[in-house]
N, C-alpha and C positions, 0 to 999 in steps of 0.2 A: 601318242607315245611321248613320254617325258624325257627330254634330252637335258641332263644336268651338264652345265658348262663350267662353272667356277664355284669355289667356296673360299671365303676369307674369314679369318677370325683373329681377335686380339684379346688379351687378358682373360683367356679361357684356360683353366687348369695351369700348366706350367708355362704357357705362352705369355710373353710380356706385352708391352704397349704398342709394339710394332706389328702391323698386319702381316699375317702369314697367309699366302695365297697358293692354291693348288688348282691347276687346270684339270677338269674332269672328263673332257672329251677330246684330248689331243692324241693320246696313245692308246693302242689296243690293250696292252698289258703293262701295268706299272707295279714295281716292287717298292714297298716302303720299308726302310730298315733303320736301325738305331739301337742303342743300348736300352736296357730296362730303365723306364722313367724318362726317356729322351723326348717323349711326346708323340710317338708314332700313332697311337690310337686316338689322339685328340680329334682327328678328322671325323671319326664316327660320332663322337659326342657333339661336335660342332654342327654337323649336318642335322642330326636328330633334334638338337635344341632349336635350331633355326626353323625347322619344319613343324615340329610337334611340341615345342616348349618343354622338352624333357631330354636328358642325356641318354645315350645308348647304354652306357655302363651304370652299375649300381652306385651312383653318387647323387647326392641331392643337388638342387639348383644352386644352393648357397655354396656348396663345395665346388661347383663348376667354375665359380668366379676365382680368378687368380688371387692367392692368399697374400701375396706381397703388395700388389697394387690396390686390390680390394675395390676397384671401381672400373667403369667404362668397359665392361665386358660386352663384346659385340661379335655377331656372326652374320655374314651375308652369303646367301646362296642364289646363284643365277641359273635359270633353266628356261627351256622353251617347250611349248605344247602347240604343235601345228605352226601357225604363223605368228603366234603371240609370244612375246618375250616377257619373262617374269623375273622379279628380284624380291627376295624376302630378307628383311632386316629385323633382327631381334637383339635387344640389348638388355643388360642388367646394370643397375646403379649408374645412371638412371635407366629405368625400365622403358623400353620402346618396342613396338611391334608394328611394322609397316609392310604392306604388300604393294608392289608396283607392277603394273601391266603396261608394256610399251611405254615405259618411263613416266607413267601417270600413276600417282598413289591412289589406291582404292579408298572409297569413302569409309571413314572411321567413326561414323555416328553410332554404330552398334557397339556393344560391349566387346571386350577382348575375347570372351568366350564365343560370341557369335562370329567374330572375326576369324577365330581359329576354326570354327565349324565351317565357315565359308571356304577357307583354304583347303580343308580336308575333303569336303563333300562336293564342292563345285569346281575346284581347280585341280588339285592332285587326284581326287577321286580314290583316295586310299587313306587309311588311318595308320597309326604307329605300328599296330600289330601286323597289319598286312605289309607295310613297308619293310619291317625287319624280317619278314618271311621271304620276301622277294629280292631285296636289295642287299641286306647285310647278313653275314654269318660270322658270329664271334665264338671264340673258344671258351669263354668264361661266363659272362653274364647273359649271353644270348639264351632265350628260351626257345628251343627248336619246336617245330610243328608237333612232333611226337609227344612232347611234354605239355602241350596245351590241353585244356578241357575240351569235351566234344562241342560245346557251344562256341568256344573260341576257334576251334578248327573249322566249324561251319562258317563263321564270320570271315575267316581268311579266304576260304574257297569261294564264298559268295562274292567277295571283293574281286578276286582274280577272274571269276567268270562274269563279272559285271552284271550280277542279278540282284544286287541289293535294292535296285529300283522296285522290285516286287515287294520288298519289305516296306518301302516308302508308300507304295500303292496300297498295301495291306493296312498301313496305319491310316491312310486317307479314308479307305472304305470303313475301317473300324470306327473312325470319328464320325463318318456319315451315318453309320448304323446307330451310334450313340445319339446323334442329332435326331434321327427318325424316331428312336425310342423316346427321346425327350418330347418330341412333337406328339407322339401317340399318348404319352402320359398327360401332356397338357390338354389334349382333346378329351381324354378320359375325365380329367378334372373338370373341364368346361362342360362336358356332358352331364357329369354328376351335379354340377352347380345348376345347369339348365333344368334338369329333372326336378331339383329342389325348388327352383323358381316357378316351374309349372305347377308343382304341388301347392306352393304357397299362393300362386295366383288364383288357382281354382278355389283354394280355401278362402282367399281374400274375397273373391266374388260371392261366395256363399255367405261369408261373415258380413259382407257389405249389405246383403239383403236381410240378414237375420239377427246379427249381434252387434250392431253399430254402437250403442251406448256402452255395452260391457267392454268392448275393445278400446273405446276412447278412455274409459276409466282405468283400465289395466295399463294402457300406454302412459298415461299421466303418472301412475304410480312408479312405473319403470323409470321415467324421466327424473322424478324426484329422487329415487334411490341412486340413480347414476350421478346426479348432481352432488349428493353427499359423498359418494365415492371419489368423484373428481376433486371435491374440496379437500378431502383427506390426502389424496395423492399429490395435489398441488402443495399442500403444507409439508409433506414428507420430502418432496423435491426441493423446496426452498431450504429446508433444514440441511439437506445434503449439499446443496450448492454453497451455503454459508460455511459449512464445515470444510469443503474443498478449498475455499478461498484462503482459509488459515493454513491448510496443508501445503498449498502451492508456495506460500512464503518460505516454508521450511525446505521444500524441494529445490527452490531456486538457487540455493547455495551449493548444490551438488557439483556444478561445473567448476566453481572456484576451489572447492576442496580437492577435486580430482586433479586440477592443474597444480595445486600446491603439493599434493602427494607425489605427482610425477617429478616435480623439481626436487623434493626431498629425497626420493629414491635415487635420482641422478647424483645428488650431492653425496648420498650414502655410498654410492659406487665409487665416486671420485676419491673420497676420504679412505675407503677400503683399499683402493689401489695405492694411494700414497703410504698408508700404513704398511702395506705389503712390501713396498720398496725399502722403507726404513728397516723393517725386520730382516730383509735380505742383506742390507748393509751391516747390521749388527752381527748376523751369522757369518758374513765374510770376514770381518775384523776379528771375530772370536776364533776363526778357524785358520787364519792366514798370518804368517809372520813376515812376509815380504810381498812387495807389489808385483803382481803377475805381469805387469806391463814393462816396468823399468828394472825389476829385480832388486830394488832397494829394500833394505830391512825396515820394517815398521816397528818403531819403538813401542815399548809397553805403555809409556806415558801417553803417547799419541793415540794408541789403541784404546786406552782407558777413557780418554777424553771424548773420542769419537763415539765409542759405544755408549757412554753416558748421554751424550747429546741425542744419539739416535733412539735410545730407550726412552728418554724424556719425550721425544716426538711421538713414538709409538703410544706411550701412555696418554699423551694429549689427544692423539687421533682416536684412541679407544674411548676416551671420555666423550668426545664429540659423537662417535658412533652410538654410544649408549643413549645419549640425549636424543639423537635422531630416531633411534628405535622406538623410544617412548612416544615421541611426537607422531611418528608414522603410524604406530598402533592406535593412537587416539583418533587420527584422521580416518583410518580404516574402520574403526568402530562407529564413527559418525556417519560414514558412507553406508554402513550396514543399516543403521537406523533410518537414514534417508531412503534407502531401498525399500524398507518395510513401509515407510510412509507412502512411497510411490505406488506400492502394491495396493495399499488401502485407498489411495486416490483413484486408481484404475477401477477398483471394485465399486467405489462410489459412483464413478462415471457410468458404469454398466447399469447400476441401479437407477440412476437418473434417466438414462436412456429408456430403460424398461418402463419407468413411471410416465415419461413423456409419451411413449407409444400407447400405453393404457389410457391416458387422458385423451389423446387424439381419437382412439377407438371409441371411447364412451361419448365424446362430443359428436362424432359421426353418427353413432347409434341414436343419440337424442335427436339429432337433426332428422334422421329417417323416421323416428317415432312421431315427431311433430308434423312432418309432412303427411304421414299416414292419418294422423288425427284430423288435419285440415281436409284431407280427401273425404274422410267419413263425415265430417261436419258439412261439407258441401254436397254430400250424398252423391259422390262421383257417378259418372255415367257407366252403367253396366255394359252397355254396348262397347264403350271405349276399352274397358278392362278385358272384354272378350277378344278384342282386336290384339291387345298385348299378349294374351294367351296364345293366339294363333301365331304371332311372330316368334314366340318362344318355341313353339312346336316346329316351325320352319327352321329355326336355328339348330334345333336338335337333329333334324334330318340332314342338314348341311354338315354337322359334325360327324355323323355316321358315314356320310359319303367320303369326307376327307380322310377319316380313319381307314376306310377300306382301301383308298388309294395309297396311303402310307404303308399299310400292311403288305400290299403288292410290291411296292418299292423295296421294302425291307427284305422280302423274299429273294429278289434279284441280287441285292447287296450281300445277303447271306451266302448265296451261291458264289459270288465273286470272292468273298472273303475265304471261303473254303478252298477255292482255287489258288489264292495268293498266300495261304499259310505255308509253313515249312514243308508240310506233307503234300502240297499241291504242285504247282508249276515248277517251283524251284527244285523240288526233289526229282522231277522228271528230267530237268536240264542237267542236274548233277549226275543222275544215272546215265545220261547220254555221254557225259565226259569221263565218267569213272574208268571205262575200259582204256581210253586214251591216256589218262593219268597213270594208270597202273602199268601200261605198256612202256611209257616214258620212264617211269621210276625204275622198272626192271632193266631197261636198256642202259640207263646211266650206271646202275649197280653192276651190271655185267662189264661195262667199260672200265670199271674200277676193280675187276676180277673178284667181285663179290657175288657168288652165284647162289642166290636164294630167290624164292618166289614171294614177292612183296605185294600185297593187295590191300587197298583201302575200301571198306564197304560204304554203303549209303549213309551210315551213322558215323562215318569217319573213324571207325575202329580199324586197327591194323590186323591183318592175318598174314603171318610170316611162316613160310614152310621151307625146309631144307630140301636138298636133292632127294633125300630119303623120306620125304613127306612128313618129317617130324615138325610139329608146330612150336613156334617160339613167340615170345613177346619182345618188344623193343628193348626192354631193360635186361633181357637175357644175354645180350651181346656185349662184347668188350667195348672200351671207349673208341678204339679205332674203327670197329665195325659200325658203332652208332654214328660216328662221324661220317662214314660213307653213306649211311642212310640219310642223314641230315643233308649232305651235299646233293644226293640224288633227288630228294624232295625239293630243295632249293632250285636246282636246275629244271625240275619238272614244272614248278610254279612259274618260273620265268618263261618256259616254253609255252605253257597254256596262256599266260598273260599276253605273249606275243601273238598267239593265234587270235585271241579275243580283242587285242589292242586295248585292254582295260588298264591294268597296272604295269603295262610294258614300259621299260626304261632302258637307257643305255648303260646305267651305272650298276656295278656289282662290287661290293666291298667285303673282303674276306680277312678276318682278324686272327692271325696266329694259328691258322688251321694246319700249317705245316710243322708247327712247333710243338704240338700237343699229342694228337692221337694217330696221325698218319705215319705209317712206316715208309721205307724207301720205295717199295713197290706202289703203295697207295699214292705217294707223292707223284711218281712218274705217270700213273694212270690219270690222276687229277689234272696234271699239266696238259695231257693229251686232250682232255675235255675242254680245258680253257682255250686251247689253240683253235677250237672249232667256233668260238665266239668272235667271229670276224667283225661284226658290226657293233660290238659292245666295248665298253671301257671298264676293264677289270683292274681293281686295286687290291694287292695282297700285302698285308702287314706281316712281317716275319723277322725273327732274329737270325735266320739262316741266310744272311745276305751273301756270304762267301760261296755258298753252295748253289743258290738260286739266281744270282745276278745275271748270268749269261743266258738264262732262260726267259727273260722278260725284255720287252721293247725299251723300257725306261725305268730308271731307278731314282727314288727320292730318299735322301738320308737326313734324319733328324739327329741333332746333338743338343745337349744341355750345356749352355755357355753362361757362366755367372748366374746360375739358378734359373735361366730362362731357355725354353725350347726354341730352336731355330732350324730352318732348312739350310744345311751347309752344302748340299750337293743335289742338283736336279738336272 
């Protein structure tokens, strides 16, 4: 079970440079209140960013960073799993991602992607999608289970039931089958090659006895022909290498041009900014007759002089921008030419490689032909060559035996793969839990006075029937009814996770569910369910603080002070 303990953040959204800290396992139920824009929901984005490198709501990572300070965005999340204590630190500008276990930072030799994969698969044992189905329910950006595709629904359920291990095993078996198939293909290739060698050896023995002179003559002709071809290939290769030497000189200036282009673009941006400021000043003096700060009248003479000065500056900046545009275009054109040269250089290198391979092949062939000539000239021992033939036949038999063993292994692995596919063991486990899931879902729906028969089949499609047996789809219901279904599913996944101890956690975050689609009756029914979560830490974000405050163990109030969100009451 994952026990979330603390979350801290700074310079995230409207939060400033001072750390905001929230204890996550102190109170059974906590109400988070505040005006719109006060920063109530930032806790959701902070936790998701720390754990999964993405916010909960539909904002980009760049938008997640405080727009005033624009640096030093940081989130820390502390949690425990069993006896191990973990801390995740993730930062923006500068970027940082660190995982601590019992105060020791885990090895960071792997890439950030592998580091994130280790966090999700080996520590948390859940991904973003599963986390948001079990831990967070939001009113706006959240994608409920019922709006997920069938494959994504399956992924969530597999995470909760802790059966994704079968997918990993299936991948291992699949890779093993591929390895076996590759080995079988290699044996088939070797078998074919050995059969050719046997045929050639038998022919060789026959030729050795009957066609010695003719073979020697033919081999010498082949050698001479190959030498001519080698000479031509060598000449072509030398020409290409000389050509590449000249092309390399031209390509070498690419880096300098790129750097110069970068500097000119930066200068262009700076001048554009200055020009824009001067244009704004001109616009101001043209449209204003008095100073907005001191309320003093601006004389026409002063306005005329200032406007003239500013317009001269604008003209000066525009001339500079025009000159820069020409120079930038020239550099970009040169880079395009260099890019074409680089392409030609690569094409030549491929040709050189092909020629080198062909030359090496012909040299090896000539060596083999010369060896064969020498053997014929020495009238090689027929007995020796027959021994070679027998060895080849022994090798052929060995290949056949190895292939038979591999085919047997592949048969067993094919059986295992069929068992490990979605239609195998996983489906049987899912079928076992489906009645439990459906019973839990309907129990929670009944607790919220929503009397329908809600069933999920093994393909994760919903079947919803009314008391009168009329069938409905999720999208047929009102927003309030859909919210009840979403809540019922959320509670069900948490209950199943607790049974399986898979994605089981103390934390439940609910964002503005009381503010959107739940009516008074739905709110009361939902609070009754919440009060049954004795061993969990439930956080509810709401605008209805005056109505709900006495129904929660603890209240946290956010306010925006001087453009920064802060906790003013806890």
